[in-house]
Backbone bond lengths (Angstrom), bond angles and torsions (degrees), N, CA, C in turn:
res aa  C-N    CA-C-N  psi(-1)  N-CA   C-N-CA  omega(-1)  CA-C   N-CA-C  phi
1 M - - - 1.466 - - 1.523 107.71 -
2 S 1.328 115.65 136.90 1.446 120.86 -179.68 1.496 112.09 -81.41
3 P 1.366 116.77 135.65 1.479 119.83 177.89 1.526 112.67 -80.94
4 L 1.358 115.73 -1.87 1.466 119.07 -177.54 1.512 111.31 -74.42
5 Q 1.335 116.48 150.48 1.443 121.68 175.75 1.517 111.51 -70.05
6 T 1.296 115.15 148.20 1.478 120.49 176.99 1.520 108.69 -111.08
7 P 1.323 117.16 164.55 1.480 119.47 179.70 1.516 113.33 -53.41
8 S 1.311 118.88 -31.75 1.478 120.05 -178.79 1.527 111.38 -71.73
9 Q 1.315 118.21 -12.41 1.457 121.25 -177.65 1.533 114.00 -106.71
10 T 1.312 116.74 -7.57 1.448 120.85 -176.66 1.507 111.13 -121.06
11 I 1.306 115.47 166.29 1.448 121.61 -178.68 1.515 110.05 -105.40
12 G 1.308 116.68 128.06 1.463 121.02 -179.87 1.518 109.93 -86.06
13 P 1.336 118.88 -168.60 1.466 123.64 5.46 1.502 112.66 -77.39
14 F 1.338 116.60 142.34 1.454 120.68 -179.58 1.534 111.30 -79.08
15 F 1.325 115.80 -23.70 1.457 120.10 -175.81 1.520 109.15 -120.85
16 H 1.314 116.00 70.07 1.453 122.21 -177.19 1.521 111.27 -55.83
17 Y 1.333 116.49 -38.81 1.462 119.67 -178.98 1.522 112.54 -64.37
18 G 1.332 116.48 -22.25 1.468 119.43 177.34 1.508 112.56 -75.85
19 L 1.346 116.13 -32.70 1.448 120.75 178.79 1.507 112.18 -79.95
20 N 1.324 115.83 -40.07 1.467 121.14 -174.23 1.508 110.32 -141.43
21 P 1.328 118.59 68.70 1.466 120.92 -173.76 1.515 114.88 -63.25
22 V 1.334 118.30 -30.30 1.453 120.84 -179.42 1.527 110.22 -64.58
23 E 1.332 116.08 -47.09 1.457 119.64 178.65 1.516 112.23 -65.39
24 A 1.356 116.56 -32.59 1.438 120.52 -179.29 1.540 112.67 -84.02
25 N 1.348 117.12 4.13 1.448 122.10 -178.58 1.509 111.78 56.50
26 Y 1.324 115.19 38.86 1.454 120.72 179.52 1.536 108.44 -104.31
27 P 1.327 119.38 128.52 1.454 122.19 -174.72 1.522 112.34 -75.28
28 H 1.320 114.92 75.51 1.463 119.04 -175.15 1.542 106.87 -150.61
29 S 1.298 117.07 146.45 1.449 120.26 177.07 1.521 109.43 -75.48
30 Q 1.340 116.64 163.67 1.446 119.99 178.78 1.518 109.44 -134.85
31 I 1.340 114.89 155.34 1.465 117.64 -176.51 1.522 112.29 -77.59
32 A 1.323 117.10 -18.58 1.444 119.62 -178.29 1.502 110.30 -153.64
33 G 1.319 116.25 136.52 1.451 121.89 177.61 1.529 110.40 -122.32
34 H 1.301 115.60 -164.56 1.465 119.93 -176.43 1.523 112.58 -86.15
35 C 1.316 117.21 -9.42 1.474 120.67 -178.57 1.537 109.56 -106.24
36 L 1.316 117.04 108.47 1.454 121.33 -178.47 1.535 112.45 -93.43
37 A 1.317 116.75 -20.57 1.444 121.45 -172.06 1.530 110.80 -115.78
38 S 1.334 115.70 145.68 1.455 122.04 172.08 1.512 108.65 -110.99
39 D 1.296 116.68 177.75 1.474 120.56 178.09 1.551 111.31 -60.88
40 Q 1.304 116.54 -22.29 1.454 121.13 -177.59 1.520 113.96 -90.57
41 T 1.328 116.69 -8.81 1.452 120.64 -179.59 1.521 110.87 -67.78
42 L 1.331 115.44 132.93 1.454 120.56 179.95 1.525 110.60 -76.92
43 G 1.340 117.39 149.42 1.451 121.48 174.91 1.519 112.82 113.34
44 E 1.311 113.84 179.24 1.489 121.05 -179.77 1.533 108.27 -80.84
45 H 1.313 115.76 115.82 1.451 120.19 -178.60 1.545 109.30 -78.01
46 I 1.331 115.59 132.79 1.447 121.91 -176.62 1.533 110.33 -136.92
47 R 1.305 115.64 162.92 1.460 123.13 167.00 1.493 106.91 -111.82
48 L 1.330 116.51 134.91 1.464 122.93 176.04 1.515 106.63 -114.09
49 T 1.317 116.15 118.16 1.465 119.31 -173.84 1.499 111.23 -137.51
50 G 1.320 117.22 154.14 1.456 121.88 179.54 1.504 111.83 176.02
51 R 1.315 114.31 -172.68 1.461 121.36 178.73 1.535 109.50 -134.30
52 V 1.297 115.39 163.16 1.476 122.78 176.51 1.510 107.75 -111.39
53 F 1.328 115.76 131.31 1.476 121.14 -179.54 1.517 110.37 -118.02
54 D 1.329 116.76 140.88 1.470 119.53 177.18 1.525 110.40 -84.62
55 G 1.332 117.10 -175.11 1.441 122.10 -176.88 1.501 115.97 -63.05
56 N 1.344 116.87 -21.32 1.470 121.51 178.34 1.522 112.51 -93.85
57 G 1.345 116.69 3.34 1.465 120.32 -179.41 1.512 114.18 84.68
58 A 1.353 117.20 6.76 1.455 120.84 178.74 1.509 110.22 -84.83
59 V 1.340 116.13 145.10 1.452 120.31 -179.96 1.536 109.31 -71.70
60 V 1.324 116.31 135.78 1.460 121.98 177.08 1.522 108.64 -88.89
61 E 1.309 116.76 118.78 1.460 120.72 -172.65 1.514 113.89 -92.86
62 D 1.321 117.69 -2.76 1.464 119.30 -178.67 1.526 113.46 -135.97
63 A 1.313 115.59 34.98 1.466 119.12 174.74 1.535 109.92 -80.32
64 L 1.297 115.24 160.23 1.481 122.41 177.28 1.516 107.11 -131.05
65 L 1.333 116.61 128.61 1.456 122.14 179.41 1.516 109.94 -116.67
66 E 1.305 114.96 138.24 1.470 121.89 170.69 1.515 108.00 -118.51
67 I 1.336 116.06 135.83 1.462 118.86 176.55 1.542 109.77 -122.50
68 W 1.309 114.07 152.66 1.474 121.99 178.92 1.493 106.35 -141.12
69 Q 1.327 118.40 128.24 1.448 120.02 -174.51 1.519 112.36 -149.99
70 A 1.335 114.46 163.50 1.454 120.87 175.30 1.539 109.67 -80.02
71 N 1.329 115.49 164.86 1.444 118.96 175.14 1.537 109.93 -82.36
72 A 1.319 117.62 -171.77 1.440 121.27 -176.18 1.533 112.51 -64.24
73 A 1.318 117.13 -24.22 1.468 122.95 178.33 1.517 112.11 -89.37
74 G 1.334 117.79 2.25 1.459 120.72 179.23 1.508 113.42 80.93
75 R 1.338 116.90 23.33 1.486 121.45 -178.45 1.524 109.31 -114.81
76 Y 1.337 114.47 142.25 1.466 121.46 179.61 1.519 110.30 -96.00
77 A 1.317 116.79 148.16 1.457 122.23 172.14 1.506 108.96 -75.81
78 H 1.308 114.96 73.71 1.466 122.65 -172.68 1.529 108.05 -139.05
79 P 1.324 117.37 146.70 1.483 119.46 -178.70 1.518 113.18 -54.06
80 N 1.324 119.63 -35.92 1.460 120.81 -178.95 1.536 111.22 -63.22
81 D 1.310 116.58 -40.46 1.453 119.29 178.71 1.532 110.24 -73.69
82 A 1.331 118.10 -35.68 1.448 121.20 178.36 1.532 111.58 -64.41
83 R 1.319 117.60 -41.66 1.470 121.04 -179.87 1.519 112.69 -68.73
84 S 1.330 116.51 -26.30 1.460 119.57 -177.00 1.532 111.69 -86.04
85 N 1.341 116.92 3.98 1.469 121.95 179.70 1.537 112.86 59.02
86 R 1.297 115.82 30.12 1.467 119.05 176.40 1.523 108.62 -76.16
87 A 1.328 114.44 171.38 1.467 120.25 -173.46 1.526 111.23 -75.85
88 L 1.328 116.47 90.25 1.444 120.49 175.18 1.510 110.68 -90.46
89 D 1.293 116.35 146.68 1.479 122.08 179.03 1.519 107.19 -103.48
90 P 1.333 119.67 113.85 1.472 120.97 -178.42 1.531 113.26 -65.75
91 H 1.324 116.48 -12.17 1.443 120.29 -179.75 1.539 113.42 -102.22
92 F 1.322 115.43 18.68 1.472 119.51 -178.18 1.539 108.76 -147.28
93 H 1.356 116.28 123.28 1.452 120.30 -179.11 1.522 112.15 -106.05
94 G 1.332 119.19 -15.74 1.460 121.94 169.36 1.514 117.16 80.32
95 F 1.336 118.83 4.47 1.478 121.17 -179.59 1.499 109.38 -122.97
96 G 1.343 117.09 133.23 1.445 120.54 178.65 1.514 112.49 -143.59
97 R 1.319 115.13 160.37 1.458 121.01 -179.81 1.509 109.14 -141.87
98 C 1.334 117.24 134.54 1.475 121.72 -179.54 1.519 109.42 -149.27
99 G 1.306 116.70 136.70 1.450 122.25 174.07 1.513 110.74 -100.16
100 T 1.317 115.66 164.95 1.459 120.33 177.92 1.527 113.14 -96.59
101 G 1.332 117.05 -1.29 1.455 120.83 -173.80 1.491 116.61 -80.86
102 A 1.346 118.30 -16.70 1.460 120.81 -176.23 1.521 113.38 -88.43
103 N 1.308 117.88 -9.92 1.439 122.74 -175.75 1.529 110.37 -105.12
104 E 1.311 117.41 137.54 1.474 119.95 -177.07 1.524 112.24 -62.13
105 Q 1.309 117.40 -27.76 1.461 121.29 178.28 1.513 111.57 -96.17
106 A 1.316 117.97 12.16 1.475 123.23 -179.26 1.526 110.13 55.58
107 R 1.297 116.78 43.47 1.462 122.36 -175.83 1.528 110.15 -107.42
108 F 1.327 116.52 137.77 1.457 120.41 172.67 1.534 108.20 -93.26
109 T 1.318 116.39 148.21 1.459 121.88 178.03 1.518 109.38 -143.34
110 F 1.320 116.10 127.12 1.451 122.51 174.13 1.514 108.30 -116.47
111 C 1.327 116.44 134.04 1.464 122.69 172.15 1.530 105.75 -99.68
112 T 1.330 116.73 115.37 1.451 119.64 -172.92 1.517 109.14 -150.92
113 I 1.315 115.71 -161.27 1.477 121.45 174.50 1.517 107.68 -126.11
114 K 1.318 114.64 156.07 1.466 118.44 176.43 1.531 107.91 -72.40
115 P 1.339 117.31 126.01 1.446 119.29 -177.57 1.531 112.10 -73.99
116 G 1.312 114.74 157.08 1.462 120.67 170.62 1.511 109.37 -90.32
117 P 1.324 118.17 163.11 1.472 120.29 177.25 1.531 110.35 -66.15
118 A 1.324 116.88 134.01 1.467 121.60 -175.86 1.519 113.18 -79.20
119 Q 1.347 116.01 -21.15 1.467 120.61 -179.45 1.534 109.15 -144.19
120 P 1.310 116.71 152.32 1.467 118.59 174.67 1.538 109.91 -59.01
121 G 1.311 116.57 138.33 1.463 120.99 179.34 1.513 114.42 82.28
122 H 1.334 117.41 2.64 1.447 121.68 178.77 1.511 109.12 -112.72
123 A 1.322 116.37 149.68 1.451 121.74 176.96 1.527 110.59 -87.60
124 P 1.334 116.75 155.99 1.481 117.81 172.70 1.535 109.63 -67.92
125 F 1.329 115.10 142.52 1.478 120.19 179.94 1.504 109.15 -155.51
126 I 1.319 115.04 164.23 1.463 123.33 174.88 1.531 107.92 -121.51
127 S 1.315 116.40 128.60 1.480 120.34 176.76 1.509 109.59 -82.57
128 V 1.341 115.81 140.49 1.473 122.52 -175.62 1.514 109.49 -130.53
129 T 1.338 115.44 134.17 1.469 120.75 170.03 1.542 106.50 -117.18
130 V 1.315 115.72 133.05 1.485 121.31 -178.66 1.505 109.78 -112.73
131 F 1.326 116.14 128.55 1.458 123.71 173.83 1.521 107.02 -117.97
132 M 1.328 118.54 140.19 1.463 120.60 177.59 1.515 109.66 -165.63
133 R 1.337 114.34 164.78 1.462 120.73 178.56 1.536 109.50 -59.40
134 G 1.303 116.84 145.22 1.447 121.67 178.43 1.511 114.85 77.47
135 L 1.332 116.42 -0.06 1.446 120.96 -178.84 1.530 109.08 -106.65
136 L 1.325 116.93 103.65 1.458 119.78 -174.34 1.541 111.25 -67.71
137 N 1.319 115.10 -36.30 1.477 120.36 177.46 1.512 108.31 -123.73
138 H 1.314 117.35 128.60 1.460 119.71 178.73 1.524 110.13 -61.56
139 V 1.323 116.16 158.49 1.466 121.78 -177.75 1.507 111.12 -117.35
140 Y 1.337 115.41 156.97 1.460 123.07 -175.15 1.529 110.38 -120.59
141 T 1.299 115.85 137.73 1.445 119.90 173.02 1.538 108.47 -145.32
142 R 1.307 115.45 -177.95 1.448 121.34 177.85 1.521 109.27 -130.53
143 I 1.301 116.26 150.51 1.450 122.01 172.41 1.530 108.83 -111.82
144 Y 1.323 115.33 115.79 1.447 121.64 172.15 1.540 107.64 -100.97
145 F 1.314 117.32 172.60 1.465 122.22 -172.67 1.530 110.04 -115.79
146 D 1.329 116.55 131.33 1.456 120.17 -173.26 1.545 112.67 -70.49
147 D 1.323 118.35 -12.88 1.460 120.62 178.36 1.534 111.24 -95.33
148 E 1.318 117.44 15.96 1.468 123.82 177.80 1.524 110.69 -120.35
149 A 1.335 116.90 47.08 1.473 121.17 -171.91 1.519 112.84 -58.28
150 A 1.313 117.73 -45.98 1.458 119.96 -176.67 1.555 110.11 -66.78
151 A 1.329 116.91 -45.50 1.441 120.20 179.38 1.524 111.34 -64.35
152 N 1.329 117.76 -38.82 1.464 121.33 178.16 1.508 110.72 -62.67
153 A 1.324 117.65 -42.69 1.468 121.44 -177.97 1.517 110.94 -64.43
154 A 1.321 118.08 -29.56 1.480 121.62 -179.52 1.524 112.24 -88.47
155 D 1.308 117.07 -15.38 1.482 121.08 -175.74 1.517 109.72 -67.88
156 P 1.348 119.15 126.51 1.467 120.62 -177.13 1.527 114.48 -64.19
157 V 1.303 118.55 -31.61 1.467 121.07 178.99 1.526 109.76 -76.79
158 F 1.313 116.90 -53.96 1.457 120.33 -177.79 1.535 110.77 -59.06
159 S 1.323 117.75 -43.33 1.466 120.10 -176.99 1.517 112.07 -72.55
160 S 1.339 118.14 -13.39 1.472 119.55 177.73 1.531 111.32 -80.80
161 V 1.330 117.03 -10.86 1.460 121.99 179.29 1.518 108.58 -85.28
162 A 1.335 117.92 140.00 1.458 121.93 179.28 1.519 109.58 -54.17
163 P 1.349 117.61 135.41 1.466 120.51 -174.73 1.524 114.66 -52.81
164 E 1.318 117.62 -37.19 1.467 120.13 -179.32 1.544 112.42 -71.86
165 R 1.345 117.20 -13.31 1.461 120.68 -179.59 1.537 112.43 -103.29
166 Q 1.329 116.63 -10.86 1.473 119.62 -177.24 1.512 113.04 -61.21
167 V 1.337 116.33 -31.23 1.450 119.81 -177.79 1.540 111.40 -59.60
168 T 1.320 117.95 -25.48 1.451 120.69 -179.02 1.520 112.46 -72.51
169 L 1.321 116.71 -7.84 1.463 121.70 179.90 1.528 112.06 -106.46
170 L 1.324 117.18 1.58 1.480 121.18 -172.63 1.529 111.76 -101.65
171 A 1.312 115.52 126.84 1.468 121.60 170.85 1.511 107.81 -90.67
172 K 1.339 117.59 135.22 1.459 122.10 -178.51 1.509 111.10 -93.37
173 R 1.293 115.49 135.45 1.465 123.24 -176.64 1.518 111.11 -88.19
174 Y 1.342 115.48 132.57 1.459 122.16 176.88 1.502 109.35 -132.17
175 H 1.338 115.40 142.28 1.465 121.49 172.09 1.520 106.66 -95.61
176 T 1.331 117.82 120.58 1.448 121.61 -179.40 1.540 108.54 -121.19
177 P 1.324 117.19 164.42 1.472 118.88 178.21 1.531 114.07 -57.19
178 S 1.329 116.11 -26.05 1.476 119.10 -178.75 1.524 112.53 -99.65
179 G 1.331 117.03 9.28 1.463 119.04 175.59 1.529 113.21 125.95
180 I 1.342 114.95 -170.73 1.463 121.10 -178.35 1.528 109.96 -78.17
181 E 1.321 114.67 132.96 1.453 120.79 178.74 1.508 110.15 -129.69
182 Y 1.308 116.79 134.34 1.456 123.29 172.21 1.530 107.63 -109.00
183 R 1.324 115.85 131.42 1.451 120.13 -179.95 1.518 110.74 -111.34
184 F 1.319 115.28 132.52 1.454 121.08 -173.79 1.531 109.70 -148.40
185 D 1.313 116.51 111.69 1.465 121.01 178.33 1.519 109.20 -98.23
186 I 1.319 116.02 147.39 1.459 122.46 178.85 1.525 108.20 -112.54
187 H 1.334 115.80 124.62 1.466 122.36 177.04 1.536 108.52 -109.65
188 M 1.321 116.49 117.36 1.442 120.63 -175.10 1.521 113.46 -71.72
189 Q 1.319 117.37 -30.52 1.466 123.79 -179.84 1.506 109.16 -152.12
190 G 1.317 116.42 177.55 1.469 120.82 172.86 1.515 112.60 95.96
191 D 1.314 115.70 -171.81 1.471 123.03 -174.94 1.540 112.19 -61.38
192 Q 1.326 116.03 -30.96 1.488 119.84 -177.66 1.552 111.57 -102.39
193 E 1.317 116.37 18.83 1.470 119.12 -174.07 1.534 111.97 -50.22
194 T 1.298 115.52 130.85 1.455 122.48 177.60 1.529 109.51 -65.45
195 V 1.298 116.91 146.22 1.463 120.51 173.69 1.519 109.09 -72.99
196 F 1.316 115.55 124.24 1.468 121.34 175.84 1.523 109.22 -111.93
197 F 1.326 115.70 150.72 1.460 120.35 -173.45 1.520 110.64 -114.25
198 D 1.358 115.28 145.94 1.455 121.23 172.92 1.520 108.06 -86.57
199 L 1.303 116.82 127.97 1.476 120.26 179.76 1.519 109.62 -113.60
């Protein structure tokens, strides 16, 4: 019997360079990067930035985030939206991936656009999946925007969260010399733990 660990005993990803080759300095293309929008993408261009903190409040330097979002018209780059002839933006695919390991401050940054609401009565949001060491199953959350108070209050998912916990889902808007920036930190545990959803 081999004393070596097997995949069922260890936590992946085993092939980090396959998920995020740019950050791993691996000469390979990737299906998704941190920049979702080009100069031709319609909508308000924003930067989404933040850090991931563990249960002790320490910054996680090797987390990986994936985001999925609607375009400025509230439509997803998905076959269902394409078949319905909804307003798709050919210059926006809505999926991005960024790790925290390439930045000296362990910060993730996405260059994207602010999404539109995908359904009447819903607020604009960005879906987030978090992968990190010690996490056997990745977790899911949403990013809502603090300048959408009325839409957030009417949103069935956001309003189902206890009022004192809703702040953990809000990205704060800042005007910076280089453009609009939303800041959103993720806390895996502790007093400020981010609300995570079961899917």
